[in-house]
C-alpha positions as CSV (number, residue, x, y, z in Angstrom):
1,M,7.7,78.8,22.9
2,S,5.0,77.6,25.2
3,N,3.0,76.2,22.2
4,H,6.0,74.3,21.1
5,T,6.6,72.7,24.5
6,S,2.9,71.6,24.7
7,L,3.1,69.4,21.6
8,P,3.6,65.6,22.0
9,F,7.0,64.2,22.2
10,I,6.8,62.6,18.8
11,L,6.0,65.8,17.1
12,R,8.8,67.7,18.8
13,L,11.3,65.4,17.1
14,P,12.8,66.1,13.6
15,R,10.9,64.6,10.7
16,T,13.8,62.3,9.8
17,L,13.7,60.5,13.2
18,R,9.9,60.1,13.5
19,P,9.7,56.8,11.4
20,L,12.3,55.1,13.6
21,I,10.4,55.9,16.7
22,Y,7.1,54.7,15.1
23,L,8.8,51.4,14.2
24,R,10.3,50.9,17.6
25,Y,7.0,51.3,19.4
26,Q,5.2,49.2,16.8
27,T,7.6,46.3,17.4
28,R,7.1,46.5,21.2
29,L,3.3,46.4,20.7
30,L,3.4,43.3,18.5
31,T,5.7,41.5,20.9
32,Y,3.5,42.2,23.9
33,S,0.3,41.2,22.0
34,S,1.8,37.9,20.9
35,R,2.6,37.1,24.5
36,L,-1.0,37.7,25.5
37,L,-2.4,35.6,22.7
38,K,0.1,32.7,23.0
39,P,-1.6,29.6,24.5
40,D,-0.4,28.1,27.7
41,Q,2.5,25.7,27.1
42,P,2.4,22.2,28.6
43,P,4.8,21.6,31.5
44,K,8.2,20.4,30.6
45,P,8.7,16.6,30.7
46,P,10.9,15.2,33.4
47,P,14.5,14.4,32.5
48,P,14.9,11.0,30.9
49,N,16.1,8.0,32.9
50,P,19.7,7.2,32.0
51,Q,19.1,3.4,32.2
52,A,16.0,3.6,30.0
53,L,17.8,5.8,27.5
54,E,20.7,3.4,27.3
55,Y,18.3,0.5,26.7
56,R,16.5,2.2,23.9
57,T,19.8,3.2,22.3
58,S,21.1,-0.4,22.4
59,D,17.8,-1.7,21.1
60,R,17.9,0.7,18.2
61,N,21.5,-0.3,17.3
62,E,20.6,-4.0,17.3
63,K,17.6,-3.4,14.9
64,S,19.7,-1.3,12.5
65,E,22.2,-4.1,12.1
66,T,21.9,-5.2,8.4
67,L,22.7,-8.5,6.7
68,E,25.9,-7.0,5.4
69,D,27.1,-6.2,8.9
70,V,26.4,-9.7,10.0
71,L,28.1,-11.5,7.1
72,N,30.9,-9.0,6.6
73,P,31.9,-7.7,10.1
74,K,34.6,-5.0,10.3
75,S,37.4,-7.2,11.4
76,D,40.4,-9.1,10.0
77,D,38.3,-12.3,9.7
78,H,37.5,-12.7,6.0
79,N,36.2,-16.3,6.2
80,P,32.6,-16.7,4.9
81,H,30.1,-16.8,7.8
82,L,27.3,-19.4,8.0
83,L,23.9,-18.1,6.8
84,G,22.1,-18.7,10.0
85,R,18.8,-16.8,9.5
86,P,16.3,-16.5,6.6
87,I,17.0,-13.8,4.0
88,G,14.7,-12.1,1.6
89,M,12.1,-9.3,1.4
90,P,9.6,-8.9,4.2
91,F,6.6,-8.7,1.8
92,P,5.5,-11.0,-1.1
93,P,6.5,-9.9,-4.6
94,S,4.1,-8.6,-7.2
95,P,4.5,-8.7,-11.0
96,G,5.7,-5.3,-12.4
97,E,7.4,-3.9,-9.3
98,N,11.1,-3.1,-9.2
99,S,11.1,-2.2,-12.8
100,G,13.2,0.9,-12.4
101,K,10.6,3.0,-14.1
102,D,8.6,5.8,-12.5
103,T,5.1,5.4,-13.8
104,R,3.5,8.1,-11.6
105,P,1.8,11.1,-13.2
106,M,3.8,14.3,-13.7
107,R,1.8,16.1,-11.0
108,E,2.7,13.5,-8.4
109,R,6.4,13.6,-9.4
110,F,6.4,17.4,-9.1
111,A,4.9,17.2,-5.6
112,T,7.5,14.8,-4.3
113,T,10.2,17.2,-5.5
114,F,9.4,19.5,-2.6
115,N,8.6,16.8,-0.1
116,K,11.0,17.1,2.8
117,E,10.8,13.4,3.8
118,H,11.4,12.2,0.3
119,N,14.4,14.5,-0.1
120,Q,15.9,13.4,3.2
121,Q,15.5,9.8,2.2
122,R,17.1,10.4,-1.2
123,R,20.0,12.3,0.6
124,R,20.6,9.3,2.8
125,E,20.7,7.0,-0.2
126,L,23.2,9.2,-2.0
127,R,25.4,9.5,1.1
128,H,25.4,5.7,1.4
129,A,26.3,5.4,-2.3
130,F,29.2,7.9,-2.0
131,Q,30.6,6.2,1.1
132,K,30.8,2.8,-0.7
133,P,34.3,2.3,-2.1
134,Y,34.3,1.9,-5.9
135,F,36.7,-1.1,-6.0
136,R,35.3,-2.8,-2.9
137,D,33.7,-5.7,-4.8
138,W,36.9,-6.3,-6.7
139,S,39.1,-6.1,-3.6
140,N,36.9,-8.7,-1.8
141,M,37.5,-11.2,-4.6
142,K,41.0,-12.0,-3.2
143,W,39.4,-13.8,-0.2
144,H,37.8,-17.1,-1.0
145,E,37.2,-15.9,-4.6
146,G,34.6,-13.5,-3.4
147,K,32.5,-16.0,-1.5
148,T,30.1,-13.9,0.6
149,F,28.6,-16.5,3.0
150,H,28.5,-20.2,3.7
151,A,25.2,-21.8,2.6
152,N,22.7,-22.9,5.3
153,P,23.0,-26.6,6.0
154,R,19.2,-27.1,6.3
155,L,16.3,-25.5,4.5
156,F,14.7,-22.5,6.2
157,R,11.3,-23.3,7.6
158,R,8.4,-22.6,5.3
159,D,6.6,-20.4,7.8
160,R,9.7,-18.4,8.6
161,G,11.0,-17.9,5.1
162,L,11.2,-14.5,3.4
163,W,10.3,-13.7,-0.2
164,F,12.4,-13.4,-3.3
165,P,11.9,-10.0,-4.9
166,N,10.4,-9.4,-8.3
167,F,12.8,-8.6,-11.1
168,V,11.8,-7.2,-14.5
169,G,13.9,-8.0,-17.6
170,E,14.0,-9.1,-21.2
171,T,13.8,-12.8,-21.9
172,L,15.3,-15.0,-24.8
173,V,11.9,-15.5,-26.4
174,P,12.5,-14.5,-30.1
175,G,10.5,-11.6,-31.4
176,S,9.5,-10.5,-27.9
177,S,10.8,-7.1,-26.8
178,R,8.4,-6.8,-23.9
179,E,9.9,-7.1,-20.4
180,E,8.6,-9.9,-18.2
181,S,8.5,-10.3,-14.4
182,T,10.2,-13.1,-12.6
183,T,7.3,-13.6,-10.2
184,E,5.1,-14.9,-12.9
185,V,7.6,-17.6,-13.7
186,L,8.5,-18.5,-10.1
187,R,5.1,-18.7,-8.6
188,G,3.7,-22.2,-8.4
189,K,7.0,-24.0,-9.0
190,V,10.1,-25.0,-7.2
191,S,12.9,-22.9,-8.7
192,V,16.7,-22.9,-8.7
193,V,17.4,-19.2,-9.3
194,C,20.9,-18.3,-10.5
195,V,21.9,-14.7,-10.3
196,Y,25.1,-13.5,-12.0
197,S,26.5,-10.6,-14.0
198,S,29.7,-11.8,-15.7
199,E,31.3,-15.0,-17.0
200,W,33.3,-15.3,-13.8
201,A,30.1,-15.3,-11.7
202,Y,28.4,-17.7,-14.2
203,Q,31.2,-20.2,-13.6
204,Q,30.7,-19.9,-9.9
205,V,27.0,-20.6,-10.4
206,D,27.9,-23.7,-12.5
207,S,29.9,-25.1,-9.6
208,F,26.5,-25.5,-7.8
209,V,24.2,-26.6,-10.6
210,G,26.4,-27.3,-13.6
211,K,26.0,-30.5,-15.7
212,K,29.6,-31.6,-15.0
213,Q,30.2,-30.1,-11.5
214,N,26.9,-31.3,-9.9
215,P,24.9,-33.5,-12.3
216,E,22.5,-34.6,-9.6
217,V,20.8,-31.2,-9.6
218,R,20.1,-31.5,-13.3
219,E,18.8,-35.1,-12.8
220,V,16.4,-34.0,-10.1
221,L,15.1,-31.2,-12.3
222,E,14.5,-33.5,-15.2
223,M,12.7,-36.1,-13.2
224,S,10.5,-33.7,-11.3
225,G,7.8,-33.8,-13.8
226,N,7.6,-30.1,-14.5
227,V,7.4,-29.4,-10.7
228,A,10.9,-27.8,-10.5
229,Q,12.8,-25.5,-12.9
230,R,15.9,-23.5,-13.3
231,V,15.7,-19.7,-13.7
232,D,18.7,-17.5,-14.8
233,V,18.9,-13.8,-13.9
234,N,21.7,-12.0,-15.8
235,V,22.2,-8.6,-14.2
236,E,23.6,-6.1,-16.7
237,E,23.2,-2.6,-15.1
238,S,25.6,-1.1,-17.6
239,L,23.9,0.1,-20.7
240,A,27.0,-0.5,-22.8
241,K,27.3,-4.1,-21.6
242,Y,23.6,-4.7,-22.3
243,W,23.9,-3.6,-25.9
244,I,27.0,-5.8,-26.3
245,L,25.2,-8.8,-24.9
246,R,22.0,-8.3,-26.9
247,P,23.4,-9.5,-30.3
248,F,24.4,-12.8,-28.6
249,F,20.9,-13.7,-27.6
250,A,20.8,-16.2,-30.5
251,R,23.9,-17.9,-29.2
252,L,22.4,-18.1,-25.7
253,R,19.4,-19.9,-27.2
254,K,21.4,-22.7,-28.7
255,G,22.3,-24.3,-25.4
256,R,18.8,-24.2,-24.0
257,R,15.4,-25.8,-24.8
258,K,12.6,-23.7,-26.2
259,E,10.6,-23.9,-23.0
260,D,13.6,-22.4,-21.1
261,Y,13.8,-19.2,-23.2
262,G,11.2,-17.5,-21.0
263,R,13.2,-18.5,-17.9
264,Y,16.3,-16.5,-18.8
265,F,16.1,-12.8,-17.7
266,V,18.4,-9.9,-18.6
267,V,17.8,-7.3,-15.8
268,R,19.1,-3.8,-16.2
269,K,17.2,-1.7,-13.6
270,G,15.4,-2.0,-10.3
271,I,17.9,-3.8,-8.1
272,T,18.4,-1.3,-5.3
273,D,20.8,-1.5,-2.4
274,Q,17.9,-2.5,-0.1
275,I,17.1,-5.5,-2.3
276,R,20.8,-6.5,-2.4
277,E,21.2,-6.4,1.4
278,S,17.9,-8.2,1.9
279,I,18.7,-11.2,-0.3
280,G,22.5,-11.3,0.4
281,L,23.5,-10.0,-3.1
282,L,26.4,-8.1,-1.5
283,N,29.0,-8.5,-4.2
284,S,28.0,-7.7,-7.8
285,K,31.0,-9.7,-9.2
286,V,30.0,-13.0,-7.5
287,G,27.4,-15.6,-8.5
288,Y,24.5,-16.5,-6.2
289,V,22.1,-19.5,-6.2
290,Y,18.8,-19.6,-4.4
291,L,16.2,-22.3,-3.8
292,V,12.8,-20.7,-4.1
293,D,9.6,-22.6,-3.3
294,V,6.1,-22.3,-4.9
295,D,5.3,-19.3,-2.7
296,C,8.4,-17.4,-3.9
297,K,10.1,-17.8,-0.5
298,I,13.9,-18.3,-0.2
299,R,14.6,-21.6,1.5
300,W,18.3,-22.0,0.7
301,A,21.1,-19.7,-0.6
302,G,24.7,-20.1,-1.7
303,S,27.3,-17.7,-3.0
304,G,30.6,-17.8,-4.8
305,P,32.3,-21.1,-5.7
306,S,30.6,-24.1,-4.1
307,W,32.1,-26.3,-1.4
308,P,31.5,-30.1,-1.3
309,E,29.0,-30.0,1.5
310,E,27.1,-27.2,-0.2
311,R,26.7,-29.3,-3.4
312,E,25.1,-32.0,-1.2
313,T,22.8,-29.7,0.7
314,I,21.4,-28.1,-2.5
315,V,20.5,-31.6,-3.9
316,K,18.8,-32.7,-0.6
317,G,17.1,-29.3,-0.2
318,L,15.7,-29.5,-3.8
319,Q,14.4,-33.0,-3.2
320,K,12.6,-32.0,0.0
321,M,11.0,-28.9,-1.7
322,I,9.7,-31.1,-4.6
323,L,8.2,-33.4,-2.0
324,E,6.5,-30.4,-0.3
325,A,5.2,-29.2,-3.6
326,R,3.8,-32.6,-4.7
327,Q,2.2,-33.0,-1.3
328,D,0.5,-29.6,-1.7
329,M,-0.9,-30.7,-5.1
330,T,-2.2,-34.0,-3.8
331,G,-3.5,-32.6,-0.5
332,D,-1.4,-34.9,1.5
333,T,-0.2,-33.6,4.9
334,G,3.1,-35.5,4.7
335,K,2.4,-38.3,7.1
336,G,3.5,-41.6,5.7
337,A,4.6,-39.9,2.4
338,G,8.0,-41.6,2.4
339,P,11.5,-40.3,3.1
340,T,12.4,-36.6,2.8
341,E,16.0,-37.2,1.7
342,V,17.0,-39.6,-1.1
343,N,20.2,-39.7,-2.9
344,I,19.2,-39.3,-6.5
345,N,21.0,-41.4,-9.2
346,P,19.8,-43.1,-12.4
347,S,19.0,-46.3,-10.5
348,N,16.8,-45.0,-7.8
349,G,15.5,-41.8,-9.4
350,A,12.1,-43.4,-10.4
351,R,11.7,-44.9,-6.9
352,F,12.1,-41.4,-5.4
353,F,9.1,-40.0,-7.2
354,Q,7.0,-43.1,-6.8
355,E,7.2,-42.9,-3.0
356,I,5.8,-39.4,-2.8
357,E,2.5,-40.4,-4.3
358,P,-0.3,-40.6,-1.7
359,K,-0.7,-44.0,-0.2
360,N,-4.0,-43.6,1.5
361,Q,-6.6,-43.2,-1.2
362,V,-10.2,-44.0,-0.5
363,A,-12.0,-46.0,-3.2
364,A,-15.1,-44.6,-4.7
365,V,-18.3,-46.2,-3.3
366,P,-20.6,-47.3,-6.1
367,S,-24.1,-45.8,-5.9
């Protein structure tokens, strides 16, 4: 009996309870050792100032305000708002981007599958897509025929303008199945870009630049001397509609010149919600018209059916942009280069383009 009492406590317990006691003491030992090895934590920061917190919150809310919130406020006022600030992408476009195709290697795609930040961003995009009502674009057509905004009365400044994004699509060039980039066509020329996705939207675009609705735009384009051009972007994101449209490419070529075949794009992919909000393409059922300069910057934009004052401003804005482009080619700074606004008609059309030629030319001195 005395020998039994002299044994340690753990050995005096039944064999079935000994593992539980070992586990309990081992847990306590690990907890105590982790406390000893844990580095000293920095002191807790002071509580935030309520006024500073309120300022940062309001500043963040102002920065998160999108173009859609400005043009379509959540109120009963459905009148189109004036486009008072430049629209476009914050970086210049590059050929080949926004093609809708993932050209990364398989190893990089597999790595992004387990990337937490990438998955959170994708989750926000899906949440935004699910929150958008399916028939919202159709329901907005009952107010002003879907007109999203009122065009800016003056051109946006060249140094403040934002860029028109690059789109990738198939053109009307016969025998060419390779997709082309819009940036390669827009760069270096003044462009009237028409974006639409249906016959209804095409008629709205024609109210701005049509031969019957606004013939002055066509006259300015023809008399520009290959400085200005018209570019059509037909957005067909539905695969079924695309294959229905494809057999009618020959019909689309009949009403256009051969040099205009490469200026008609059928875009299926790559137009994200970020691009739509940046350039004001908020309603997919409405037509949009943009004036894009030689640097691919948006200087003027219109949406929906045109109003009389908008048909005048697009003509004057196109004239002024042609003046700027010719002054850049001739190296003239613009001083004494003639008027910046001229009403184009068949009688004074030639005079308009004669006045923009440089007047101060130095004669060559004979050697």
